[in-house]
C-alpha positions as CSV (number, residue, x, y, z in Angstrom):
1,M,-72.2,50.7,-79.1
2,T,-69.7,52.3,-81.6
3,R,-69.1,55.9,-82.1
4,L,-71.0,57.4,-85.0
5,G,-68.7,58.6,-87.8
6,P,-69.0,60.8,-90.8
7,A,-70.7,59.5,-93.9
8,D,-69.9,60.2,-97.5
9,S,-70.9,63.8,-98.3
10,P,-71.2,65.7,-101.5
11,A,-68.9,68.6,-102.2
12,I,-69.4,71.7,-100.1
13,S,-71.4,74.4,-101.6
14,E,-71.3,77.8,-99.8
15,T,-73.8,80.5,-100.5
16,P,-73.9,83.9,-98.7
17,G,-76.1,83.7,-95.7
18,T,-75.8,79.9,-95.2
19,L,-72.9,80.2,-92.6
20,P,-72.6,82.1,-89.4
21,T,-71.3,85.6,-89.8
22,D,-70.2,86.0,-86.1
23,H,-67.8,83.7,-84.3
24,G,-67.6,85.6,-81.0
25,E,-64.5,85.3,-78.8
26,L,-63.2,82.0,-80.2
27,P,-61.7,81.3,-83.6
28,R,-64.0,80.8,-86.6
29,W,-65.3,77.3,-87.2
30,A,-64.1,75.0,-90.0
31,V,-66.7,74.2,-92.7
32,A,-67.8,70.8,-94.0
33,D,-71.0,69.1,-95.1
34,L,-73.2,67.6,-92.4
35,P,-72.7,63.8,-92.2
36,A,-75.8,61.8,-92.9
37,P,-77.4,59.9,-90.0
38,P,-78.4,56.2,-90.5
39,P,-81.9,56.0,-92.0
40,F,-84.5,56.6,-89.3
41,S,-86.0,53.3,-88.2
42,P,-86.7,51.5,-84.9
43,R,-83.5,49.4,-85.3
44,N,-81.3,52.3,-86.1
45,L,-82.9,54.3,-83.3
46,L,-81.7,51.7,-80.8
47,K,-78.2,51.9,-82.2
48,V,-78.0,55.7,-82.3
49,I,-79.5,56.9,-79.1
50,G,-77.3,56.8,-76.0
51,P,-76.6,60.2,-74.5
52,G,-80.1,60.3,-73.1
53,A,-79.5,56.9,-71.4
54,V,-76.2,58.1,-69.9
55,M,-78.0,61.3,-68.8
56,A,-81.0,59.3,-67.4
57,A,-78.7,56.9,-65.5
58,T,-77.0,60.0,-64.0
59,S,-80.2,61.9,-63.3
60,I,-82.1,59.1,-61.5
61,G,-80.3,59.2,-58.2
62,G,-80.3,61.5,-55.2
63,G,-83.5,63.3,-56.4
64,E,-85.5,60.1,-56.6
65,W,-83.9,58.2,-53.7
66,L,-83.3,61.0,-51.3
67,V,-85.1,64.3,-52.0
68,G,-88.2,63.1,-53.8
69,P,-89.4,60.7,-51.1
70,A,-88.4,63.2,-48.3
71,A,-90.5,66.0,-49.9
72,A,-93.4,63.7,-50.7
73,V,-93.7,62.2,-47.2
74,K,-93.3,65.6,-45.6
75,Y,-95.6,67.5,-47.8
76,S,-97.6,64.8,-49.8
77,S,-97.3,64.0,-53.5
78,A,-99.7,67.0,-54.2
79,I,-96.6,69.3,-54.7
80,F,-95.1,67.2,-57.5
81,L,-96.4,69.3,-60.3
82,I,-93.1,71.1,-59.5
83,A,-91.2,68.0,-60.6
84,S,-93.2,67.6,-63.8
85,I,-92.7,71.2,-64.8
86,A,-89.0,70.9,-64.0
87,I,-88.6,67.9,-66.3
88,V,-90.5,69.5,-69.2
89,L,-88.4,72.7,-68.9
90,Q,-85.2,70.7,-68.6
91,V,-86.1,68.8,-71.8
92,I,-86.4,72.1,-73.6
93,F,-83.1,73.2,-72.0
94,N,-81.3,70.0,-73.2
95,L,-82.7,70.2,-76.7
96,E,-81.6,73.8,-77.2
97,A,-78.1,73.1,-75.8
98,I,-77.8,70.0,-78.1
99,R,-79.0,72.2,-81.1
100,Y,-75.7,74.2,-80.9
101,T,-73.6,71.0,-80.6
102,L,-75.4,69.3,-83.5
103,Y,-74.6,72.3,-85.7
104,T,-71.0,73.0,-84.7
105,G,-69.7,69.8,-83.1
106,E,-68.7,71.8,-80.0
107,P,-70.3,71.2,-76.6
108,I,-72.5,74.1,-75.5
109,Y,-69.5,75.3,-73.4
110,G,-67.9,76.3,-76.7
111,G,-70.8,78.5,-77.5
112,I,-70.9,80.0,-74.0
113,M,-67.1,80.7,-74.2
114,R,-67.7,82.7,-77.4
115,L,-69.7,85.2,-75.4
116,K,-68.0,88.1,-73.7
117,P,-65.9,88.5,-71.6
118,G,-64.4,85.5,-73.3
119,P,-63.3,81.9,-73.0
120,R,-61.0,82.2,-70.0
121,F,-63.7,83.8,-67.8
122,W,-66.4,81.3,-68.7
123,A,-64.1,78.4,-68.4
124,A,-63.1,79.4,-64.9
125,F,-66.8,80.2,-64.1
126,Y,-68.1,76.8,-65.1
127,A,-65.2,75.0,-63.5
128,F,-66.0,76.8,-60.3
129,M,-69.7,76.1,-60.6
130,G,-69.1,72.5,-61.5
131,F,-66.9,72.0,-58.5
132,F,-69.4,73.6,-56.1
133,Q,-72.3,71.6,-57.5
134,L,-70.6,68.2,-58.0
135,G,-67.3,68.4,-56.1
136,W,-68.9,66.9,-53.0
137,P,-69.2,63.0,-53.2
138,A,-72.5,63.0,-51.4
139,L,-73.9,60.1,-53.4
140,A,-70.8,58.0,-52.8
141,G,-71.5,58.4,-49.1
142,S,-75.1,57.6,-49.5
143,A,-74.4,54.6,-51.7
144,A,-71.9,53.3,-49.1
145,A,-74.5,53.5,-46.4
146,T,-77.1,51.6,-48.4
147,L,-74.6,48.9,-49.2
148,F,-73.6,48.7,-45.6
149,G,-77.2,48.4,-44.6
150,A,-78.0,45.7,-47.2
151,W,-75.0,43.6,-46.1
152,M,-75.3,44.1,-42.3
153,G,-79.1,43.9,-42.0
154,R,-79.3,47.4,-40.3
155,M,-78.6,51.0,-41.3
156,P,-75.3,52.4,-40.1
157,G,-75.1,54.5,-37.0
158,A,-72.4,56.9,-35.6
159,P,-70.1,54.0,-34.5
160,D,-70.2,52.7,-38.1
161,Q,-69.0,55.9,-39.8
162,P,-65.3,54.8,-40.2
163,A,-66.5,51.6,-42.0
164,Q,-68.9,53.6,-44.1
165,A,-66.1,56.0,-45.1
166,W,-63.9,53.1,-46.2
167,I,-66.7,51.6,-48.3
168,A,-67.2,55.1,-49.9
169,T,-63.5,55.2,-50.6
170,A,-63.7,51.8,-52.4
171,L,-66.6,53.0,-54.5
172,I,-64.6,56.1,-55.5
173,I,-61.7,53.9,-56.6
174,G,-64.2,51.7,-58.5
175,I,-65.5,54.7,-60.4
176,V,-62.0,55.6,-61.5
177,A,-61.6,52.0,-62.8
178,I,-64.9,52.0,-64.7
179,L,-64.0,55.3,-66.4
180,S,-60.7,53.9,-67.5
181,F,-62.0,51.4,-70.0
182,G,-64.3,51.2,-73.1
183,G,-62.5,52.9,-76.0
184,T,-64.2,56.3,-75.3
185,I,-65.4,57.3,-72.0
186,E,-68.9,58.0,-73.4
187,R,-69.1,54.5,-74.7
188,M,-68.3,53.0,-71.3
189,L,-70.8,55.2,-69.6
190,E,-73.4,54.1,-72.1
191,Y,-72.9,50.4,-71.5
192,F,-73.1,50.9,-67.8
193,A,-76.2,53.2,-68.1
194,W,-78.4,50.8,-70.0
195,T,-77.5,47.9,-67.6
196,M,-78.3,50.0,-64.5
197,L,-81.5,51.4,-65.9
198,A,-82.7,47.9,-66.6
199,V,-81.8,46.7,-63.1
200,V,-83.3,49.6,-61.2
201,F,-86.6,49.9,-63.1
202,T,-87.3,46.2,-63.1
203,F,-87.2,46.3,-59.3
204,L,-89.2,49.5,-59.0
205,V,-91.9,48.3,-61.3
206,I,-92.2,44.9,-59.5
207,V,-92.5,46.3,-56.0
208,N,-94.9,49.1,-57.0
209,V,-97.2,46.7,-58.8
210,A,-97.1,44.1,-56.1
211,F,-97.4,46.3,-52.9
212,V,-99.0,49.7,-53.8
213,P,-102.8,49.8,-54.0
214,F,-104.2,50.9,-57.4
215,A,-106.1,53.8,-55.9
216,H,-102.8,55.2,-54.5
217,W,-101.2,55.1,-58.0
218,G,-104.0,57.4,-59.1
219,Q,-103.5,59.8,-56.2
220,T,-99.8,60.0,-56.8
221,F,-100.3,60.6,-60.6
222,V,-102.7,63.4,-60.0
223,G,-100.2,65.1,-57.7
224,F,-97.7,65.2,-60.6
225,F,-100.2,67.2,-62.7
226,M,-102.2,69.3,-60.2
227,L,-100.8,71.7,-57.6
228,S,-103.1,72.4,-54.7
229,G,-100.8,75.0,-53.1
230,L,-97.6,75.0,-51.2
231,P,-97.8,74.1,-47.5
232,H,-96.5,76.4,-44.8
233,P,-93.9,76.6,-43.3
234,I,-91.9,75.3,-46.2
235,D,-88.3,74.2,-46.5
236,W,-87.3,76.0,-49.6
237,G,-83.9,74.3,-49.6
238,L,-85.7,70.9,-49.9
239,I,-88.2,72.2,-52.5
240,G,-85.5,73.9,-54.5
241,A,-83.5,70.6,-54.5
242,L,-86.5,68.8,-55.7
243,A,-87.0,71.2,-58.6
244,A,-83.4,70.8,-59.7
245,T,-82.9,67.1,-59.2
246,A,-86.3,66.0,-60.8
247,G,-84.2,66.2,-64.0
248,S,-80.4,66.3,-64.3
249,G,-79.8,69.6,-62.6
250,G,-77.4,72.2,-63.9
251,I,-74.0,71.0,-65.0
252,G,-75.4,67.6,-66.0
253,N,-77.8,69.2,-68.5
254,L,-74.9,71.1,-70.1
255,T,-72.6,68.1,-70.2
256,V,-75.1,66.1,-72.3
257,T,-73.7,68.1,-75.2
258,N,-70.2,66.7,-74.5
259,W,-71.7,63.1,-74.7
260,V,-73.5,64.0,-77.9
261,R,-70.2,65.2,-79.4
262,D,-68.4,62.1,-78.3
263,K,-71.1,59.9,-79.6
264,G,-70.7,61.5,-83.0
265,F,-74.1,63.1,-83.4
266,G,-74.3,65.7,-86.3
267,M,-71.1,67.6,-86.7
268,G,-69.7,66.0,-83.5
269,S,-68.3,63.2,-85.8
270,M,-66.1,65.9,-87.4
271,V,-64.6,67.1,-84.1
272,G,-63.4,64.0,-82.0
273,A,-63.9,62.6,-78.6
274,I,-62.1,61.9,-75.2
275,P,-60.5,58.4,-75.3
276,S,-60.4,56.1,-72.3
277,A,-57.1,55.4,-70.5
278,V,-57.2,51.6,-71.3
279,G,-58.2,50.4,-74.8
280,G,-58.8,53.9,-76.1
281,V,-57.6,54.6,-79.6
282,E,-55.9,57.9,-80.3
283,I,-58.7,60.3,-81.3
284,K,-57.7,63.8,-82.1
285,L,-60.1,66.2,-80.4
286,S,-60.3,69.6,-82.0
287,H,-60.8,72.7,-79.8
288,V,-62.8,74.4,-82.5
289,G,-65.9,73.0,-84.1
290,T,-67.0,72.5,-87.7
291,V,-70.2,74.0,-89.1
292,F,-72.1,73.1,-92.3
293,P,-73.5,75.5,-95.0
294,A,-77.3,75.6,-94.9
295,T,-77.8,73.9,-98.2
296,E,-81.0,72.0,-99.1
297,A,-79.1,68.6,-98.8
298,N,-77.6,69.5,-95.4
299,L,-80.9,70.8,-94.0
300,A,-82.6,67.5,-94.9
301,R,-79.9,65.6,-92.9
302,W,-80.3,68.1,-90.1
303,R,-84.0,67.3,-89.8
304,E,-83.1,63.6,-89.6
305,W,-80.6,64.2,-86.9
306,L,-83.2,66.2,-84.9
307,R,-85.5,63.2,-85.0
308,Y,-82.9,61.1,-83.3
309,V,-82.1,63.9,-80.7
310,H,-85.8,64.3,-79.9
311,A,-86.2,60.6,-79.4
312,D,-83.1,60.4,-77.2
313,Q,-84.2,63.3,-75.0
314,L,-88.0,62.9,-74.9
315,W,-88.5,59.1,-74.9
316,V,-85.3,58.1,-73.1
317,W,-84.2,60.9,-70.8
318,G,-87.5,62.7,-70.1
319,L,-89.6,59.5,-69.7
320,F,-87.1,57.7,-67.5
321,C,-86.8,60.8,-65.3
322,F,-90.5,61.0,-64.8
323,L,-90.9,57.3,-64.2
324,G,-88.0,57.2,-61.8
325,M,-89.4,60.0,-59.6
326,F,-93.0,58.7,-59.9
327,L,-92.2,55.1,-58.8
328,N,-90.0,56.1,-55.9
329,V,-92.5,58.7,-54.6
330,N,-95.4,56.3,-55.2
331,L,-93.8,53.6,-53.1
332,A,-92.6,55.9,-50.4
333,T,-95.9,57.7,-49.8
334,A,-97.7,54.3,-49.8
335,I,-95.6,52.8,-47.0
336,I,-94.1,55.6,-45.0
337,P,-96.3,57.6,-42.5
338,H,-97.3,61.1,-43.7
339,G,-95.3,63.8,-42.0
340,T,-92.3,61.7,-41.3
341,D,-89.1,63.8,-41.4
342,L,-86.8,61.7,-43.5
343,Q,-83.1,62.4,-43.1
344,G,-81.7,61.2,-46.4
345,L,-81.2,57.5,-46.0
346,A,-84.4,57.0,-43.9
347,A,-86.5,56.8,-47.1
348,G,-84.7,53.7,-48.3
349,A,-84.6,52.2,-44.7
350,Y,-88.3,52.7,-44.3
351,Q,-89.0,51.0,-47.6
352,A,-86.7,48.1,-46.9
353,E,-88.1,47.6,-43.4
354,Y,-91.7,47.6,-44.6
355,L,-91.0,45.2,-47.5
356,A,-88.9,42.9,-45.3
357,K,-92.1,42.2,-43.2
358,I,-93.5,40.6,-46.3
359,W,-90.4,38.7,-47.2
360,P,-87.0,39.2,-45.4
361,G,-85.1,39.1,-48.6
362,F,-86.6,42.4,-49.6
363,W,-84.4,44.2,-47.1
364,F,-81.3,43.3,-49.1
365,L,-83.0,43.8,-52.5
366,T,-84.5,47.2,-51.7
367,L,-81.2,48.6,-50.3
368,F,-79.2,47.0,-53.1
369,N,-81.4,48.7,-55.6
370,G,-80.9,52.0,-53.8
371,F,-77.2,51.4,-53.9
372,W,-77.2,51.1,-57.7
373,I,-79.4,54.2,-58.0
374,L,-76.9,56.2,-56.0
375,F,-73.7,54.7,-57.3
376,K,-74.5,55.1,-61.0
377,T,-75.4,58.7,-60.3
378,Q,-72.1,59.3,-58.5
379,L,-70.3,57.7,-61.5
380,G,-72.0,60.0,-64.0
381,N,-71.5,63.1,-61.8
382,T,-67.8,62.3,-61.5
383,D,-67.5,62.2,-65.3
384,I,-69.6,65.3,-65.6
385,L,-67.3,67.4,-63.3
386,V,-64.1,66.1,-64.7
387,R,-65.3,66.4,-68.3
388,T,-66.5,70.0,-67.7
389,I,-63.2,71.1,-66.4
390,T,-61.2,69.1,-69.1
391,D,-63.2,70.5,-72.0
392,A,-63.1,74.1,-70.6
393,L,-59.3,73.9,-70.4
394,W,-59.0,72.3,-73.8
395,M,-61.1,75.0,-75.5
396,S,-59.8,78.0,-73.6
397,S,-56.1,77.3,-73.1
398,S,-53.5,77.0,-75.8
399,R,-51.0,75.7,-73.2
400,A,-53.4,72.8,-72.4
401,R,-53.7,71.9,-76.1
402,D,-49.9,72.1,-76.5
403,W,-49.3,69.5,-73.8
404,K,-47.7,66.5,-75.5
405,M,-49.7,63.9,-73.5
406,G,-53.0,65.2,-74.9
407,I,-56.5,65.6,-73.6
408,R,-56.6,62.0,-72.2
409,S,-53.9,62.9,-69.6
410,I,-55.7,66.1,-68.7
411,Y,-59.0,64.2,-68.1
412,Y,-57.4,61.4,-65.9
413,G,-55.2,63.9,-64.0
414,I,-58.2,65.9,-63.0
415,L,-60.1,62.6,-62.2
416,L,-57.3,61.5,-59.9
417,V,-57.2,64.9,-58.0
418,F,-61.0,64.9,-57.6
419,S,-61.0,61.3,-56.4
420,I,-58.3,62.1,-53.7
421,W,-60.4,65.1,-52.7
422,G,-63.5,63.0,-52.4
423,V,-61.8,60.4,-50.1
424,F,-61.1,63.2,-47.6
425,V,-64.3,65.3,-47.9
426,I,-66.6,62.3,-47.5
427,R,-65.6,62.2,-43.9
428,S,-66.5,65.8,-43.2
429,A,-70.3,66.0,-43.5
430,S,-73.4,63.9,-43.8
431,P,-74.4,62.8,-47.3
432,F,-77.8,64.5,-47.2
433,Q,-76.3,67.9,-46.2
434,L,-73.8,67.6,-49.0
435,F,-76.5,66.6,-51.5
436,K,-78.7,69.7,-50.6
437,I,-75.7,71.9,-51.5
438,L,-75.2,70.1,-54.8
439,A,-78.9,70.3,-55.7
440,N,-79.4,74.0,-55.1
441,M,-76.2,74.9,-56.9
442,A,-77.7,73.0,-59.9
443,G,-80.7,75.4,-59.9
444,I,-78.4,78.4,-60.1
445,V,-76.6,76.9,-63.0
446,L,-79.9,76.3,-64.9
447,M,-81.0,79.9,-64.2
448,I,-77.8,81.4,-65.7
449,A,-77.2,78.9,-68.5
450,G,-80.7,79.1,-69.9
451,V,-80.2,82.7,-70.8
452,Q,-76.8,82.0,-72.2
453,I,-78.1,79.2,-74.5
454,F,-80.8,81.6,-75.7
455,L,-78.1,84.1,-76.6
456,V,-75.7,81.6,-78.2
457,N,-78.3,80.1,-80.5
458,R,-79.7,83.5,-81.5
459,R,-76.2,84.9,-82.2
460,F,-74.2,82.0,-83.8
461,L,-76.7,79.8,-85.6
462,P,-78.1,80.6,-89.1
463,R,-81.7,81.5,-89.0
464,V,-82.8,78.3,-90.7
465,V,-81.5,76.1,-87.9
466,R,-82.6,78.2,-85.0
467,P,-85.4,77.1,-82.7
468,P,-89.0,78.3,-83.1
469,L,-90.1,81.1,-80.8
470,W,-92.0,78.9,-78.4
471,R,-88.9,76.9,-77.7
472,E,-86.9,80.1,-77.0
473,L,-89.7,81.2,-74.6
474,G,-89.5,77.8,-73.0
475,L,-85.8,78.2,-72.5
476,L,-86.3,81.6,-70.8
477,A,-89.1,80.2,-68.7
478,C,-86.6,77.5,-67.5
479,S,-84.3,80.3,-66.3
480,A,-87.2,82.1,-64.6
481,F,-88.4,78.9,-62.9
482,Y,-85.1,78.3,-61.2
483,A,-84.6,82.0,-60.4
484,F,-87.8,81.8,-58.4
485,F,-86.5,78.9,-56.2
486,A,-83.0,80.4,-56.0
487,Y,-84.5,83.6,-54.6
488,F,-86.3,81.8,-51.7
489,V,-83.4,79.5,-51.0
490,V,-80.9,82.5,-50.8
491,R,-83.4,84.5,-48.7
492,D,-83.8,81.8,-46.2
493,L,-80.1,81.2,-46.0
494,I,-79.5,84.9,-45.3
495,R,-82.2,85.0,-42.7
496,S,-80.6,82.0,-40.9
497,M,-77.3,83.8,-40.8
498,L,-78.7,87.0,-39.3
């Protein structure tokens, strides 16, 4: 999948009112015409879309393999309207973040850093939030345990923790290797994403069709669209994690705009990308975006780009997120006794144990499928964290931009530091405990960033490319939705400390 590049454009025609009048706390954007996308067709659609696949491969992980089955078996699938609402609101969140990137070529972090108190504050804030959401290699530990179980024929116990930690270390090293090839990092992630989505969903569809009664499918489906009330007492930490991880969850939603830029969507083709360490050509990445005057010709191209973005987010990311959660929950609630208190890996162990009674080979296949679900998400989360910090430094610090070795060395330096940190911290706590921290931090990021994206698009985009009112209200509803869960999670945390 090649990076999209600028097409031939007519001469720029600037008219008062067609360009932003306010550039906030960063320098003013350059100006150029919007490159034309390939003509919209099914064939070109398959060539152009990609960020949604990377995002889906990253999204379908701990929420579907760990949190979703745990919540469904404990409380039943009747609470999963929460997951459906979360996915819809996150689709709106993603589209409005991408809107800014499509117009300016900057990731949404660039728009946020244009807000007061300025780029250094917001760069530090999102680096901090990114670390506390994704700086815990929870899914590497979970992936190591599933791989151990698939190979040994049993799930790991306390005596197996050293072996599990060494497997997790090998997986972390493998992630560094994968992110080092492919020309651009986004391209390598895209190749890997499509492959893993095909593997994971082939398995999930086959076992659900073969072993889950049709009546149970209907019961699960109804639960995703009708809420009969929340049970009491309720584990708000678990439900808050479900709401966040039903989609991408926080930093991952914001980072889709970095992948959109690196893919070359819209004005992203005028800005540059982060090249890979091996085989990556020297691509200059500008720290300031480029905008287009709102001429009739540019707006026609803009509408075509939006068609590709909507397909990428609605029919790739949104659909895969829903199906990933639905199929895992449908299988888990069909074969695991209601009320079982699953402790992270137990969901996969129960599924593997049940299916192995039908055919012993299902033990390996079920856990190996779980391994890929978790490993691909850890891969994506690693890139998200490193990319967030790298882009924040690049856009906010002139010292970082003056470094002779360029942005590639910044990315891989941070990747190395994070990987060393992961090797040590993976031995300090259980994967499920780490994942609950990750998931609830994600909800807080969505709560804050939703309001910021609303402000960024209102302030910096010309009126003709701003979203309609209902989309703006949906963005604010997303913030309110996650504020609701954050309140109860924090309340319960404070109560447990008193």
